[in-house]
C-alpha angles and dihedrals in degrees: 000000000000090000091053091047093049091048091051091047091049092051092047092051092047090054091050091049090050089049090053090049089050091054091045091055094045092048089068091062122090096240099052092091092070091061093066112081105153124178108252111240120241096213135028120192120180106222097176097094099163112136113216127179116242119280087229140014115303087212087079087068105031097046101039107018088232137124119220111214112232094211096057112007090241116151118224128180109242091227089059098050097104092043090052091049092054103034109009127105099247133154120242090255092052092048091049091052093051092046087055092065092217090147090074090071090062093063123088119245087233097057114139124269094262091061092045091052090049091053091048091048092052093050094045091049092046093052092050097041098043103041093125108092090200090069112105139235088012090067101031112133093248098046092045092049093051093044094050091051094046093049093050096041090051095040092118090058095044095045091056089079098035122125121188096270096047091043091056093048091047098051091043089055091049089052092049093050092048093051090048090054096043091057089057098039094117098048112134094240133161114279096256093050092042095051091045090052094047092044090054093048091047095048093044094045090050091049089053094042091241098148094169094059090042091056092048090054092050091049091050091053092051093051092045093052089053090056099052142043101246094201095053091045092067113083097193139023089245088059089053090055092046092050090049091053090050090052092047089056091048089049090053092056091047091051091046088059090045093240128143118257112243111249093237091060097045093047092049090051092052093050094048092046090052090057093049091050091050098050099051120122121223089260088066096251125115132243109262103171106218101343122138092223135058116176122229119276090237089058092049090049090051093052093047092047089069093058121073117237111243130193102274098238091151122062113199103219099193093084113050121202117198114187126191131175096278105009145052128210127191124194126190103223097186092061111085091224094051097228114206142201126201132192131182111209105317093334120100108222101171113026095182145333132210146155122247123200112214093210105071093189095071120125116223123199119245092219110081128172112211127182137159142184131206128201130183125196123170087344091301113127130221118189125187121184125183132184134178126200142134132260115194086346090302115125114242133185123200124193130186124188123188133184123192122181121224093257095053090236100108125054125173127183138188120192123184133179109193098211114069094187092087122069113226136174126207118226131198121184111217133183118278104230098066136122117221123211119177118231115247102215103019136056102257146052146249115252113205115195126208089248090064096254117135124208126185122217119200128185137190116267093255092061129098121188140192137180136232107194097180106070110134125213145129120261118189090343096308124107110245140175109232127204115230114206111201119195128190127186130212136198134317098059094008112192090023118112130182120188140165135197121199133177109235101171123020096200142326093280092064090061093062 
């Protein structure tokens, strides 16, 4: 009997997934919009009353009337957002972020009337300009999910300037977006997109007092989490934090309705929170590995405060934390190039490392073998990471060796790509407020930090390096200019790099 029931359930779910895929495909056609005629709700009540600090400094808004895009670090005047969406030269990621309307959450509910009218104008113009559901990325699942949540969560602010006509247009658009997402609820998406979709449906269903649809969304999330490995479904640590925030919001709605959290959701939250706690630098921020955006420590604290601490029985080995007396190194073990971050005390020294292939038309194999070994002796650490993959069907081995002394004041690295046919550059992201002085008799430079500390970089003789001092981004919620160190290698030993980083002066007082 159980076998028959399970078979029937499996078939029913497969049919629902196929139905969601069918709607997803149709939604990209010009005529799909006419199939969505939702009944406009009479009342909207935001029931997600969690108060989170901003992901980044509110000064970026209040002082300059700008929004800084998380995906690129680009600054855009809020009054120009709709113009930029229609006529600006933006990447797909930047457009998606603006279509999400996340910037509304940075404004205070008590902003003056001029700001409220600006918000209303942007929403009204967006609804009229982007009616066609086939238009991407305006109506991508992720952008629509984020936008629906932001509009409902800031409904009190938006409704302050609503007249009857705008109010009707606004609630009708919310209903359309919700129906669009409900039709695709069972799509087999990536974890971040899936949790964003379900979060939007849950928040919107709660706001409209539709408890039946809310329960269906929670059930879908529980089933989905049984089918995947949530940890391996997140490509970056920032995705892990975003997924955790989505689940925290879903948990809040479940608790509001005095329901029990499904075990699959609560266990996933605990596992994700454990990773975030383990990859935090001493400055409170998290390891991002090459991202342009790091949220504020107070925001990270707020997200983690909603997840109970469990006894860490499971250690997630795909993010390695190496701690010495005065430094902390993080290595991303799932990435075949083993990118790293390093901080000394509360100062980030290396904010990310990566390889860049000059030929952008290369084809990389999906199958990658990754392995590593770790050795400790007298509290000194030796790390050796190896990966094997194919580029244009040619077998390639990559090896990264790293030494860290017990004080965290001496790092040495060897990086080797076995195939010399492909031209690669090595990149290290460094802090912005640094002074560079080239070494006289060695291949390298002194790096003087604003704190007074001096570090010395040294490279093998076959290396040439250059600096880009104008890379924008957000570190721990504050806009920063990063320094990108680009390194190329020449024959002999092309695609082999040896480097070392040593602390020469701790601070100004040691020079006295």
